PyMOL Python script that loads the backbone (N, CA, C, O; Angstrom):
from pymol import cmd

cmd.read_pdbstr("""\
ATOM      1  N   UNK A   1     -75.696 -25.540 -31.892  1.00  0.00           N
ATOM      2  CA  UNK A   1     -75.660 -24.528 -31.611  1.00  0.00           C
ATOM      3  C   UNK A   1     -76.411 -23.099 -31.823  1.00  0.00           C
ATOM      4  O   UNK A   1     -76.074 -22.062 -32.394  1.00  0.00           O
ATOM      5  N   UNK A   2     -77.317 -23.409 -31.271  1.00  0.00           N
ATOM      6  CA  UNK A   2     -78.334 -21.339 -31.321  1.00  0.00           C
ATOM      7  C   UNK A   2     -77.854 -20.594 -31.117  1.00  0.00           C
ATOM      8  O   UNK A   2     -76.873 -20.800 -30.403  1.00  0.00           O
ATOM      9  N   UNK A   3     -78.128 -19.115 -31.561  1.00  0.00           N
ATOM     10  CA  UNK A   3     -77.416 -17.821 -31.022  1.00  0.00           C
ATOM     11  C   UNK A   3     -78.188 -17.179 -31.511  1.00  0.00           C
ATOM     12  O   UNK A   3     -78.645 -17.027 -32.644  1.00  0.00           O
ATOM     13  N   UNK A   4     -78.383 -16.622 -30.173  1.00  0.00           N
ATOM     14  CA  UNK A   4     -77.489 -15.435 -29.493  1.00  0.00           C
ATOM     15  C   UNK A   4     -77.188 -16.175 -28.226  1.00  0.00           C
ATOM     16  O   UNK A   4     -78.145 -16.623 -27.594  1.00  0.00           O
ATOM     17  N   UNK A   5     -75.619 -16.407 -27.652  1.00  0.00           N
ATOM     18  CA  UNK A   5     -75.935 -16.852 -26.351  1.00  0.00           C
ATOM     19  C   UNK A   5     -75.010 -16.110 -24.945  1.00  0.00           C
ATOM     20  O   UNK A   5     -73.830 -15.816 -24.756  1.00  0.00           O
ATOM     21  N   UNK A   6     -76.393 -16.010 -24.078  1.00  0.00           N
ATOM     22  CA  UNK A   6     -75.798 -14.942 -23.379  1.00  0.00           C
ATOM     23  C   UNK A   6     -74.767 -15.969 -21.728  1.00  0.00           C
ATOM     24  O   UNK A   6     -74.792 -17.087 -21.214  1.00  0.00           O
ATOM     25  N   UNK A   7     -73.982 -14.569 -21.529  1.00  0.00           N
ATOM     26  CA  UNK A   7     -73.167 -15.488 -20.787  1.00  0.00           C
ATOM     27  C   UNK A   7     -72.725 -14.176 -19.909  1.00  0.00           C
ATOM     28  O   UNK A   7     -72.638 -13.129 -20.551  1.00  0.00           O
ATOM     29  N   UNK A   8     -72.282 -14.098 -17.752  1.00  0.00           N
ATOM     30  CA  UNK A   8     -71.634 -13.845 -17.774  1.00  0.00           C
ATOM     31  C   UNK A   8     -70.376 -13.617 -17.109  1.00  0.00           C
ATOM     32  O   UNK A   8     -70.127 -14.740 -16.670  1.00  0.00           O
ATOM     33  N   UNK A   9     -69.350 -12.805 -16.731  1.00  0.00           N
ATOM     34  CA  UNK A   9     -68.158 -13.801 -16.126  1.00  0.00           C
ATOM     35  C   UNK A   9     -68.493 -14.024 -14.301  1.00  0.00           C
ATOM     36  O   UNK A   9     -69.259 -13.349 -13.613  1.00  0.00           O
ATOM     37  N   UNK A  10     -67.972 -14.729 -14.041  1.00  0.00           N
ATOM     38  CA  UNK A  10     -68.460 -15.460 -12.043  1.00  0.00           C
ATOM     39  C   UNK A  10     -68.565 -13.911 -11.169  1.00  0.00           C
ATOM     40  O   UNK A  10     -69.093 -13.514 -10.130  1.00  0.00           O
ATOM     41  N   UNK A  11     -67.679 -13.300 -12.334  1.00  0.00           N
ATOM     42  CA  UNK A  11     -67.917 -11.522 -10.736  1.00  0.00           C
ATOM     43  C   UNK A  11     -68.871 -10.711 -11.007  1.00  0.00           C
ATOM     44  O   UNK A  11     -68.869  -9.731 -10.262  1.00  0.00           O
ATOM     45  N   UNK A  12     -70.175 -10.738 -12.238  1.00  0.00           N
ATOM     46  CA  UNK A  12     -70.316 -10.026 -12.397  1.00  0.00           C
ATOM     47  C   UNK A  12     -70.455  -8.844 -13.491  1.00  0.00           C
ATOM     48  O   UNK A  12     -71.407  -8.311 -14.061  1.00  0.00           O
ATOM     49  N   UNK A  13     -68.978  -8.680 -13.512  1.00  0.00           N
ATOM     50  CA  UNK A  13     -68.492  -7.167 -13.629  1.00  0.00           C
ATOM     51  C   UNK A  13     -68.572  -7.536 -15.216  1.00  0.00           C
ATOM     52  O   UNK A  13     -67.986  -6.668 -15.862  1.00  0.00           O
ATOM     53  N   UNK A  14     -69.005  -8.346 -15.864  1.00  0.00           N
ATOM     54  CA  UNK A  14     -68.122  -8.333 -17.800  1.00  0.00           C
ATOM     55  C   UNK A  14     -69.957  -9.412 -17.732  1.00  0.00           C
ATOM     56  O   UNK A  14     -70.403 -10.327 -17.039  1.00  0.00           O
ATOM     57  N   UNK A  15     -70.500  -8.497 -18.990  1.00  0.00           N
ATOM     58  CA  UNK A  15     -72.044 -10.099 -19.812  1.00  0.00           C
ATOM     59  C   UNK A  15     -71.585  -9.639 -20.791  1.00  0.00           C
ATOM     60  O   UNK A  15     -70.762  -8.779 -21.103  1.00  0.00           O
ATOM     61  N   UNK A  16     -72.383 -10.495 -21.356  1.00  0.00           N
ATOM     62  CA  UNK A  16     -71.633 -10.750 -23.146  1.00  0.00           C
ATOM     63  C   UNK A  16     -72.950 -11.738 -23.660  1.00  0.00           C
ATOM     64  O   UNK A  16     -73.427 -12.608 -22.932  1.00  0.00           O
ATOM     65  N   UNK A  17     -73.593 -11.356 -25.452  1.00  0.00           N
ATOM     66  CA  UNK A  17     -74.316 -11.423 -25.916  1.00  0.00           C
ATOM     67  C   UNK A  17     -72.940 -11.888 -27.165  1.00  0.00           C
ATOM     68  O   UNK A  17     -72.142 -11.115 -27.695  1.00  0.00           O
ATOM     69  N   UNK A  18     -73.110 -14.038 -27.424  1.00  0.00           N
ATOM     70  CA  UNK A  18     -72.523 -14.237 -28.471  1.00  0.00           C
ATOM     71  C   UNK A  18     -73.370 -14.581 -29.188  1.00  0.00           C
ATOM     72  O   UNK A  18     -74.216 -15.457 -29.005  1.00  0.00           O
ATOM     73  N   UNK A  19     -73.106 -13.508 -30.601  1.00  0.00           N
ATOM     74  CA  UNK A  19     -74.363 -13.645 -31.592  1.00  0.00           C
ATOM     75  C   UNK A  19     -73.554 -14.463 -32.470  1.00  0.00           C
ATOM     76  O   UNK A  19     -74.384 -14.922 -33.255  1.00  0.00           O
ATOM     77  N   UNK A  20     -72.404 -14.919 -32.800  1.00  0.00           N
ATOM     78  CA  UNK A  20     -71.664 -15.978 -33.629  1.00  0.00           C
ATOM     79  C   UNK A  20     -70.100 -16.923 -32.886  1.00  0.00           C
ATOM     80  O   UNK A  20     -69.840 -17.203 -31.716  1.00  0.00           O
ATOM     81  N   UNK A  21     -69.866 -17.006 -33.279  1.00  0.00           N
ATOM     82  CA  UNK A  21     -67.906 -18.307 -33.198  1.00  0.00           C
ATOM     83  C   UNK A  21     -67.421 -16.763 -33.453  1.00  0.00           C
ATOM     84  O   UNK A  21     -66.474 -16.167 -32.941  1.00  0.00           O
ATOM     85  N   UNK A  22     -67.845 -16.565 -33.877  1.00  0.00           N
ATOM     86  CA  UNK A  22     -66.634 -15.558 -33.831  1.00  0.00           C
ATOM     87  C   UNK A  22     -67.103 -13.527 -33.778  1.00  0.00           C
ATOM     88  O   UNK A  22     -66.397 -12.649 -34.273  1.00  0.00           O
ATOM     89  N   UNK A  23     -68.342 -13.319 -33.094  1.00  0.00           N
ATOM     90  CA  UNK A  23     -68.488 -12.069 -32.925  1.00  0.00           C
ATOM     91  C   UNK A  23     -69.155 -12.185 -31.292  1.00  0.00           C
ATOM     92  O   UNK A  23     -69.999 -13.020 -30.965  1.00  0.00           O
ATOM     93  N   UNK A  24     -68.660 -11.322 -30.537  1.00  0.00           N
ATOM     94  CA  UNK A  24     -69.583 -10.733 -29.446  1.00  0.00           C
ATOM     95  C   UNK A  24     -69.678  -9.883 -28.914  1.00  0.00           C
ATOM     96  O   UNK A  24     -68.707  -9.146 -29.086  1.00  0.00           O
ATOM     97  N   UNK A  25     -70.630  -9.379 -28.060  1.00  0.00           N
ATOM     98  CA  UNK A  25     -71.215  -8.049 -27.467  1.00  0.00           C
ATOM     99  C   UNK A  25     -70.494  -8.309 -25.803  1.00  0.00           C
ATOM    100  O   UNK A  25     -70.422  -9.389 -25.215  1.00  0.00           O
ATOM    101  N   UNK A  26     -70.082  -7.145 -25.380  1.00  0.00           N
ATOM    102  CA  UNK A  26     -70.042  -6.897 -23.674  1.00  0.00           C
ATOM    103  C   UNK A  26     -70.007  -6.109 -23.250  1.00  0.00           C
ATOM    104  O   UNK A  26     -69.576  -5.135 -23.868  1.00  0.00           O
ATOM    105  N   UNK A  27     -70.527  -5.955 -21.618  1.00  0.00           N
ATOM    106  CA  UNK A  27     -70.757  -4.638 -21.934  1.00  0.00           C
ATOM    107  C   UNK A  27     -70.221  -4.823 -19.993  1.00  0.00           C
ATOM    108  O   UNK A  27     -70.909  -5.346 -19.116  1.00  0.00           O
ATOM    109  N   UNK A  28     -69.247  -4.389 -19.876  1.00  0.00           N
ATOM    110  CA  UNK A  28     -68.021  -4.382 -18.638  1.00  0.00           C
ATOM    111  C   UNK A  28     -68.061  -3.312 -17.534  1.00  0.00           C
ATOM    112  O   UNK A  28     -67.541  -2.204 -17.663  1.00  0.00           O
ATOM    113  N   UNK A  29     -68.648  -3.683 -16.558  1.00  0.00           N
ATOM    114  CA  UNK A  29     -68.384  -2.693 -15.403  1.00  0.00           C
ATOM    115  C   UNK A  29     -67.082  -1.921 -14.531  1.00  0.00           C
ATOM    116  O   UNK A  29     -66.463  -2.922 -14.170  1.00  0.00           O
ATOM    117  N   UNK A  30     -66.748  -1.410 -14.295  1.00  0.00           N
ATOM    118  CA  UNK A  30     -66.019  -0.834 -14.129  1.00  0.00           C
ATOM    119  C   UNK A  30     -65.437   0.287 -12.807  1.00  0.00           C
ATOM    120  O   UNK A  30     -64.535   1.122 -12.883  1.00  0.00           O
ATOM    121  N   UNK A  31     -66.224  -0.022 -11.751  1.00  0.00           N
ATOM    122  CA  UNK A  31     -66.685   0.684 -10.422  1.00  0.00           C
ATOM    123  C   UNK A  31     -67.590   1.194 -10.607  1.00  0.00           C
ATOM    124  O   UNK A  31     -68.597   0.489 -10.543  1.00  0.00           O
ATOM    125  N   UNK A  32     -67.757   2.468 -10.892  1.00  0.00           N
ATOM    126  CA  UNK A  32     -69.285   2.625 -11.618  1.00  0.00           C
ATOM    127  C   UNK A  32     -69.477   3.627 -13.063  1.00  0.00           C
ATOM    128  O   UNK A  32     -70.225   4.566 -13.334  1.00  0.00           O
ATOM    129  N   UNK A  33     -68.540   2.997 -13.709  1.00  0.00           N
ATOM    130  CA  UNK A  33     -68.562   3.615 -15.072  1.00  0.00           C
ATOM    131  C   UNK A  33     -68.946   2.044 -15.672  1.00  0.00           C
ATOM    132  O   UNK A  33     -68.896   0.928 -15.154  1.00  0.00           O
ATOM    133  N   UNK A  34     -69.345   2.532 -17.006  1.00  0.00           N
ATOM    134  CA  UNK A  34     -70.590   1.170 -17.065  1.00  0.00           C
ATOM    135  C   UNK A  34     -69.580   1.057 -19.172  1.00  0.00           C
ATOM    136  O   UNK A  34     -69.893   1.878 -20.035  1.00  0.00           O
ATOM    137  N   UNK A  35     -68.843   0.276 -19.364  1.00  0.00           N
ATOM    138  CA  UNK A  35     -68.361   0.423 -21.200  1.00  0.00           C
ATOM    139  C   UNK A  35     -69.366  -0.619 -21.415  1.00  0.00           C
ATOM    140  O   UNK A  35     -69.983  -1.240 -20.550  1.00  0.00           O
ATOM    141  N   UNK A  36     -69.487  -0.779 -23.332  1.00  0.00           N
ATOM    142  CA  UNK A  36     -69.726  -1.668 -23.937  1.00  0.00           C
ATOM    143  C   UNK A  36     -69.328  -2.001 -25.248  1.00  0.00           C
ATOM    144  O   UNK A  36     -69.328  -1.344 -26.289  1.00  0.00           O
ATOM    145  N   UNK A  37     -68.927  -3.365 -24.937  1.00  0.00           N
ATOM    146  CA  UNK A  37     -67.155  -2.884 -26.355  1.00  0.00           C
ATOM    147  C   UNK A  37     -68.579  -4.373 -27.806  1.00  0.00           C
ATOM    148  O   UNK A  37     -69.444  -5.223 -27.597  1.00  0.00           O
ATOM    149  N   UNK A  38     -68.055  -3.901 -28.753  1.00  0.00           N
ATOM    150  CA  UNK A  38     -68.155  -5.292 -30.244  1.00  0.00           C
ATOM    151  C   UNK A  38     -67.201  -6.306 -30.548  1.00  0.00           C
ATOM    152  O   UNK A  38     -67.206  -6.393 -31.775  1.00  0.00           O
ATOM    153  N   UNK A  39     -66.592  -6.913 -30.194  1.00  0.00           N
ATOM    154  CA  UNK A  39     -66.025  -7.784 -30.663  1.00  0.00           C
ATOM    155  C   UNK A  39     -66.490  -8.149 -31.970  1.00  0.00           C
ATOM    156  O   UNK A  39     -67.680  -8.209 -32.282  1.00  0.00           O
ATOM    157  N   UNK A  40     -65.245  -8.459 -32.940  1.00  0.00           N
ATOM    158  CA  UNK A  40     -64.851  -9.276 -34.117  1.00  0.00           C
ATOM    159  C   UNK A  40     -64.199 -10.539 -33.891  1.00  0.00           C
ATOM    160  O   UNK A  40     -63.097 -10.336 -34.402  1.00  0.00           O
ATOM    161  N   UNK A  41     -64.189 -11.527 -33.516  1.00  0.00           N
ATOM    162  CA  UNK A  41     -63.146 -12.281 -32.300  1.00  0.00           C
ATOM    163  C   UNK A  41     -61.403 -12.918 -34.042  1.00  0.00           C
ATOM    164  O   UNK A  41     -60.836 -14.009 -34.108  1.00  0.00           O
ATOM    165  N   UNK A  42     -61.252 -12.030 -34.728  1.00  0.00           N
ATOM    166  CA  UNK A  42     -59.976 -11.553 -35.963  1.00  0.00           C
ATOM    167  C   UNK A  42     -59.383 -12.732 -35.270  1.00  0.00           C
ATOM    168  O   UNK A  42     -59.186 -13.796 -35.857  1.00  0.00           O
ATOM    169  N   UNK A  43     -59.190 -12.595 -34.414  1.00  0.00           N
ATOM    170  CA  UNK A  43     -57.294 -13.848 -33.642  1.00  0.00           C
ATOM    171  C   UNK A  43     -57.511 -14.152 -32.835  1.00  0.00           C
ATOM    172  O   UNK A  43     -58.027 -13.475 -31.946  1.00  0.00           O
ATOM    173  N   UNK A  44     -57.107 -15.735 -32.750  1.00  0.00           N
ATOM    174  CA  UNK A  44     -57.544 -16.775 -32.321  1.00  0.00           C
ATOM    175  C   UNK A  44     -57.911 -16.732 -30.616  1.00  0.00           C
ATOM    176  O   UNK A  44     -58.954 -17.088 -30.069  1.00  0.00           O
ATOM    177  N   UNK A  45     -56.460 -16.071 -29.902  1.00  0.00           N
ATOM    178  CA  UNK A  45     -57.096 -16.260 -29.085  1.00  0.00           C
ATOM    179  C   UNK A  45     -58.736 -15.239 -28.088  1.00  0.00           C
ATOM    180  O   UNK A  45     -59.140 -15.222 -26.925  1.00  0.00           O
ATOM    181  N   UNK A  46     -59.050 -14.755 -29.028  1.00  0.00           N
ATOM    182  CA  UNK A  46     -60.673 -13.971 -28.812  1.00  0.00           C
ATOM    183  C   UNK A  46     -61.515 -14.598 -28.911  1.00  0.00           C
ATOM    184  O   UNK A  46     -62.595 -14.352 -28.375  1.00  0.00           O
ATOM    185  N   UNK A  47     -61.135 -16.228 -30.078  1.00  0.00           N
ATOM    186  CA  UNK A  47     -61.330 -16.910 -30.904  1.00  0.00           C
ATOM    187  C   UNK A  47     -61.809 -17.773 -29.524  1.00  0.00           C
ATOM    188  O   UNK A  47     -63.007 -17.723 -29.242  1.00  0.00           O
ATOM    189  N   UNK A  48     -60.865 -18.593 -28.624  1.00  0.00           N
ATOM    190  CA  UNK A  48     -60.890 -19.486 -27.760  1.00  0.00           C
ATOM    191  C   UNK A  48     -61.312 -18.443 -26.766  1.00  0.00           C
ATOM    192  O   UNK A  48     -61.525 -18.983 -25.680  1.00  0.00           O
ATOM    193  N   UNK A  49     -61.448 -17.553 -26.747  1.00  0.00           N
ATOM    194  CA  UNK A  49     -62.424 -16.707 -25.520  1.00  0.00           C
ATOM    195  C   UNK A  49     -63.889 -17.217 -25.745  1.00  0.00           C
ATOM    196  O   UNK A  49     -64.699 -17.578 -24.892  1.00  0.00           O
ATOM    197  N   UNK A  50     -64.020 -17.156 -27.063  1.00  0.00           N
ATOM    198  CA  UNK A  50     -65.697 -17.144 -27.580  1.00  0.00           C
ATOM    199  C   UNK A  50     -65.763 -19.222 -26.785  1.00  0.00           C
ATOM    200  O   UNK A  50     -66.363 -19.719 -25.832  1.00  0.00           O
ATOM    201  N   UNK A  51     -65.340 -19.470 -27.249  1.00  0.00           N
ATOM    202  CA  UNK A  51     -65.500 -20.886 -26.623  1.00  0.00           C
ATOM    203  C   UNK A  51     -65.233 -21.295 -25.123  1.00  0.00           C
ATOM    204  O   UNK A  51     -65.660 -22.286 -24.531  1.00  0.00           O
ATOM    205  N   UNK A  52     -64.659 -20.582 -24.794  1.00  0.00           N
ATOM    206  CA  UNK A  52     -64.988 -20.934 -23.023  1.00  0.00           C
ATOM    207  C   UNK A  52     -66.146 -20.206 -22.411  1.00  0.00           C
ATOM    208  O   UNK A  52     -66.835 -20.755 -21.552  1.00  0.00           O
ATOM    209  N   UNK A  53     -66.432 -18.730 -22.914  1.00  0.00           N
ATOM    210  CA  UNK A  53     -68.092 -19.297 -22.745  1.00  0.00           C
ATOM    211  C   UNK A  53     -69.071 -19.664 -22.931  1.00  0.00           C
ATOM    212  O   UNK A  53     -70.143 -19.506 -22.347  1.00  0.00           O
ATOM    213  N   UNK A  54     -68.620 -20.487 -24.241  1.00  0.00           N
ATOM    214  CA  UNK A  54     -70.334 -20.961 -24.788  1.00  0.00           C
ATOM    215  C   UNK A  54     -70.265 -22.239 -23.595  1.00  0.00           C
ATOM    216  O   UNK A  54     -71.308 -22.449 -22.976  1.00  0.00           O
ATOM    217  N   UNK A  55     -68.755 -23.291 -23.195  1.00  0.00           N
ATOM    218  CA  UNK A  55     -68.968 -24.578 -23.121  1.00  0.00           C
ATOM    219  C   UNK A  55     -69.024 -24.185 -20.945  1.00  0.00           C
ATOM    220  O   UNK A  55     -69.418 -25.005 -20.116  1.00  0.00           O
ATOM    221  N   UNK A  56     -68.341 -22.308 -20.527  1.00  0.00           N
ATOM    222  CA  UNK A  56     -68.716 -22.657 -19.449  1.00  0.00           C
ATOM    223  C   UNK A  56     -67.600 -23.150 -18.512  1.00  0.00           C
ATOM    224  O   UNK A  56     -67.388 -22.924 -17.320  1.00  0.00           O
ATOM    225  N   UNK A  57     -67.168 -23.649 -19.123  1.00  0.00           N
ATOM    226  CA  UNK A  57     -66.050 -24.747 -18.191  1.00  0.00           C
ATOM    227  C   UNK A  57     -64.649 -24.075 -16.942  1.00  0.00           C
ATOM    228  O   UNK A  57     -63.926 -23.104 -17.168  1.00  0.00           O
ATOM    229  N   UNK A  58     -64.639 -24.436 -16.425  1.00  0.00           N
ATOM    230  CA  UNK A  58     -63.636 -23.785 -15.339  1.00  0.00           C
ATOM    231  C   UNK A  58     -63.868 -22.447 -14.312  1.00  0.00           C
ATOM    232  O   UNK A  58     -63.156 -21.708 -13.631  1.00  0.00           O
ATOM    233  N   UNK A  59     -66.010 -22.675 -14.782  1.00  0.00           N
ATOM    234  CA  UNK A  59     -66.884 -21.166 -13.550  1.00  0.00           C
ATOM    235  C   UNK A  59     -65.681 -20.047 -14.467  1.00  0.00           C
ATOM    236  O   UNK A  59     -64.998 -19.762 -13.483  1.00  0.00           O
ATOM    237  N   UNK A  60     -65.374 -19.692 -14.998  1.00  0.00           N
ATOM    238  CA  UNK A  60     -65.537 -18.946 -15.477  1.00  0.00           C
ATOM    239  C   UNK A  60     -66.861 -18.134 -15.733  1.00  0.00           C
ATOM    240  O   UNK A  60     -67.076 -17.079 -15.137  1.00  0.00           O
ATOM    241  N   UNK A  61     -67.752 -18.680 -16.660  1.00  0.00           N
ATOM    242  CA  UNK A  61     -68.561 -17.671 -17.405  1.00  0.00           C
ATOM    243  C   UNK A  61     -70.572 -18.547 -16.688  1.00  0.00           C
ATOM    244  O   UNK A  61     -71.186 -19.611 -16.614  1.00  0.00           O
ATOM    245  N   UNK A  62     -70.621 -17.891 -16.546  1.00  0.00           N
ATOM    246  CA  UNK A  62     -71.953 -18.792 -16.006  1.00  0.00           C
ATOM    247  C   UNK A  62     -73.108 -18.458 -17.739  1.00  0.00           C
ATOM    248  O   UNK A  62     -72.862 -17.547 -18.531  1.00  0.00           O
ATOM    249  N   UNK A  63     -74.063 -19.285 -17.867  1.00  0.00           N
ATOM    250  CA  UNK A  63     -75.350 -18.974 -18.850  1.00  0.00           C
ATOM    251  C   UNK A  63     -76.421 -17.710 -17.977  1.00  0.00           C
ATOM    252  O   UNK A  63     -76.731 -17.721 -16.786  1.00  0.00           O
ATOM    253  N   UNK A  64     -76.747 -16.866 -18.859  1.00  0.00           N
ATOM    254  CA  UNK A  64     -77.619 -15.929 -18.487  1.00  0.00           C
ATOM    255  C   UNK A  64     -78.709 -16.171 -19.243  1.00  0.00           C
ATOM    256  O   UNK A  64     -78.927 -17.168 -19.931  1.00  0.00           O
ATOM    257  N   UNK A  65     -79.404 -15.192 -19.084  1.00  0.00           N
ATOM    258  CA  UNK A  65     -81.268 -15.425 -20.190  1.00  0.00           C
ATOM    259  C   UNK A  65     -81.042 -14.048 -21.161  1.00  0.00           C
ATOM    260  O   UNK A  65     -80.907 -13.119 -20.365  1.00  0.00           O
ATOM    261  N   UNK A  66     -80.978 -13.704 -22.086  1.00  0.00           N
ATOM    262  CA  UNK A  66     -81.928 -12.728 -22.843  1.00  0.00           C
ATOM    263  C   UNK A  66     -82.134 -11.588 -21.682  1.00  0.00           C
ATOM    264  O   UNK A  66     -81.529 -10.517 -21.636  1.00  0.00           O
ATOM    265  N   UNK A  67     -82.800 -11.903 -21.059  1.00  0.00           N
ATOM    266  CA  UNK A  67     -83.705 -10.415 -20.357  1.00  0.00           C
ATOM    267  C   UNK A  67     -82.416 -10.175 -19.006  1.00  0.00           C
ATOM    268  O   UNK A  67     -82.570  -9.302 -18.152  1.00  0.00           O
ATOM    269  N   UNK A  68     -81.578 -10.811 -19.020  1.00  0.00           N
ATOM    270  CA  UNK A  68     -80.523  -9.628 -17.778  1.00  0.00           C
ATOM    271  C   UNK A  68     -79.421  -9.285 -18.998  1.00  0.00           C
ATOM    272  O   UNK A  68     -78.907  -8.181 -19.181  1.00  0.00           O
ATOM    273  N   UNK A  69     -79.261 -10.109 -19.532  1.00  0.00           N
ATOM    274  CA  UNK A  69     -78.800  -9.803 -20.772  1.00  0.00           C
ATOM    275  C   UNK A  69     -79.712  -7.684 -21.741  1.00  0.00           C
ATOM    276  O   UNK A  69     -79.379  -6.501 -21.668  1.00  0.00           O
ATOM    277  N   UNK A  70     -80.188  -8.012 -22.041  1.00  0.00           N
ATOM    278  CA  UNK A  70     -80.850  -6.491 -21.668  1.00  0.00           C
ATOM    279  C   UNK A  70     -81.005  -5.408 -21.009  1.00  0.00           C
ATOM    280  O   UNK A  70     -80.916  -4.213 -21.291  1.00  0.00           O
ATOM    281  N   UNK A  71     -81.416  -6.394 -19.466  1.00  0.00           N
ATOM    282  CA  UNK A  71     -81.251  -4.992 -18.508  1.00  0.00           C
ATOM    283  C   UNK A  71     -80.029  -4.462 -17.777  1.00  0.00           C
ATOM    284  O   UNK A  71     -80.040  -3.591 -16.908  1.00  0.00           O
ATOM    285  N   UNK A  72     -78.535  -5.383 -18.451  1.00  0.00           N
ATOM    286  CA  UNK A  72     -77.723  -4.653 -18.260  1.00  0.00           C
ATOM    287  C   UNK A  72     -77.214  -3.888 -19.554  1.00  0.00           C
ATOM    288  O   UNK A  72     -76.695  -2.794 -19.329  1.00  0.00           O
ATOM    289  N   UNK A  73     -77.282  -4.269 -20.777  1.00  0.00           N
ATOM    290  CA  UNK A  73     -76.647  -3.884 -21.389  1.00  0.00           C
ATOM    291  C   UNK A  73     -78.691  -2.158 -21.648  1.00  0.00           C
ATOM    292  O   UNK A  73     -78.640  -1.258 -22.486  1.00  0.00           O
ATOM    293  N   UNK A  74     -79.271  -2.253 -21.199  1.00  0.00           N
ATOM    294  CA  UNK A  74     -79.968  -0.979 -21.561  1.00  0.00           C
ATOM    295  C   UNK A  74     -79.343  -0.344 -20.124  1.00  0.00           C
ATOM    296  O   UNK A  74     -79.289   0.878 -19.990  1.00  0.00           O
ATOM    297  N   UNK A  75     -78.946  -1.112 -19.223  1.00  0.00           N
ATOM    298  CA  UNK A  75     -78.202   0.537 -18.049  1.00  0.00           C
ATOM    299  C   UNK A  75     -76.459   1.324 -18.682  1.00  0.00           C
ATOM    300  O   UNK A  75     -75.998   2.464 -18.626  1.00  0.00           O
ATOM    301  N   UNK A  76     -75.923  -0.045 -19.263  1.00  0.00           N
ATOM    302  CA  UNK A  76     -75.183   0.990 -19.811  1.00  0.00           C
ATOM    303  C   UNK A  76     -74.866   1.810 -21.126  1.00  0.00           C
ATOM    304  O   UNK A  76     -73.740   2.156 -21.484  1.00  0.00           O
ATOM    305  N   UNK A  77     -75.884   2.024 -21.688  1.00  0.00           N
ATOM    306  CA  UNK A  77     -76.671   3.043 -22.701  1.00  0.00           C
ATOM    307  C   UNK A  77     -77.423   4.474 -21.805  1.00  0.00           C
ATOM    308  O   UNK A  77     -77.942   5.258 -22.599  1.00  0.00           O
ATOM    309  N   UNK A  78     -77.532   4.851 -20.501  1.00  0.00           N
ATOM    310  CA  UNK A  78     -77.643   6.367 -19.261  1.00  0.00           C
ATOM    311  C   UNK A  78     -76.415   6.629 -19.786  1.00  0.00           C
ATOM    312  O   UNK A  78     -75.777   7.611 -19.405  1.00  0.00           O
TER     313      UNK A  78
END
""", "prot")
cmd.dss("prot")
cmd.show_as("cartoon", "prot")
cmd.util.cbc("prot")
cmd.orient("prot")
């Protein structure tokens, strides 16, 4: 699999850039606020979360393209 990979949650409240098997970035919307996180997946649970994002099973995560990620990422910087 090539990296980075881009995903979003089914509810459009969190967007992800998976940089590699142990690191991802998240833009999260809570109400009108937007938060940015850079996660180094040192814990097993975090690594499982990345695997779930990449497989897109169970309908929780959906693939998006880099353009959508960039748009949301720019919004988080405002």
